[in-house]
N, C-alpha and C positions, 0 to 999 in steps of 0.2 A: 232497638235492640240492641243487645250487651252481647257481646263475646267472649266465651269461659275457653279458654285450655286448661286441657287436663294433662298433666305428663307423668308417667307410670317411667318407674327404674327397676327393670330386672335382673338378679345376678343371677347366675345359673357357674355352678361349679362343673366340670369335665373332669374324671380321673381318666388317664390315657394310658395309665398303668394294666397288665395284665395281671392275670392268676398266678400265684406261684415264683418262684424266682428265674430270673435269668441268667443263664452259661455264656459270658464273654469271653473270649480272648484278648489275653492284656500281655501277652508277650511277643512280638513275630522274630523269628530269625528266618534269616538269608541264606538259603541253600543251595553254592553253584553243585552245577550239573542235573537240575533237575529238570523234569519237562522235557520241551524239543533238544535243548542241548544235551540235558542224559541222553540221548537217543541215536548220535551221531552215529554212521557208519553204520547203521541197522537198517535192514526191512520192514518199511512203518505202512501205515496204512492211516492216511490223514481223509477224514470227511467234513467236508466243503458245504457249504449253500447248493450249489447243485450237482456237485458230483461227491464219488468214492475217487482218491487216488491212492495205488499204491507203486514205493518203488524202496530205494537207497537213498536216506538221509545224507545228501554228503555238506549243506550251508543252509547257515541260519544267522540272517541277520533280525535286525528292528522292525520291517517290513516284511520283508518275505524269508519264502523254506523252500531249499534246494532239494529236486529229489532224481535221481541219475538209475537207469536201469528204469523206468514211470511206466508206468501203466493208468486208464481209467476204467475204473470197476462196472462196467455196466452191468453184473447180473452175483448177487453177495453169493449165492448155493444157501448152504450151510453154514452161517461162520463157524463150526467144530471142524470142518471139512479143509481139508489140506488145498483143495488147490479152491480157486474164484468158481464160476457159476462160468460168466461170462467178463474176461477182464484181457481190453485190446494193448499191446503195445504202444507206447510213444514213439515216436524213430529221434524225436533228441530230448535233452534235459528239462526237466518241466519245473517250472517256478510256479510258487503259488502263495498269496498273499496273505499273512496272518490274522488280518481282519476279518477274513472268507473263512479259516477253520475253527468247525463246531467241536470235533477231538481227534484226535491221536493217538494209536496205539502199536506195540508189536502183534499181528493178531498172523497171519501167512507168511 
């Protein structure tokens, strides 16, 4: 009995580049007063993982934001209306963890 070992070498070239050119950001400029800090003192709407909150943004730190005169929005109604469909006032200021915020804006 004779044992024969056959070796095969395969080389494959793969091109991971996309057709056309890619646009890239090459300069980053830090602007103070943007985002949540820029909305301090204004009534904001904050969409979070489970609820929508609204209130006057009075505090921002690395972990959370503080809303005073706050409420939870249970029904928005048309977003172009001046009032919420169903917004329940909270009895105290509300702290919201920043990691739970999906979006925020001035709305109503």
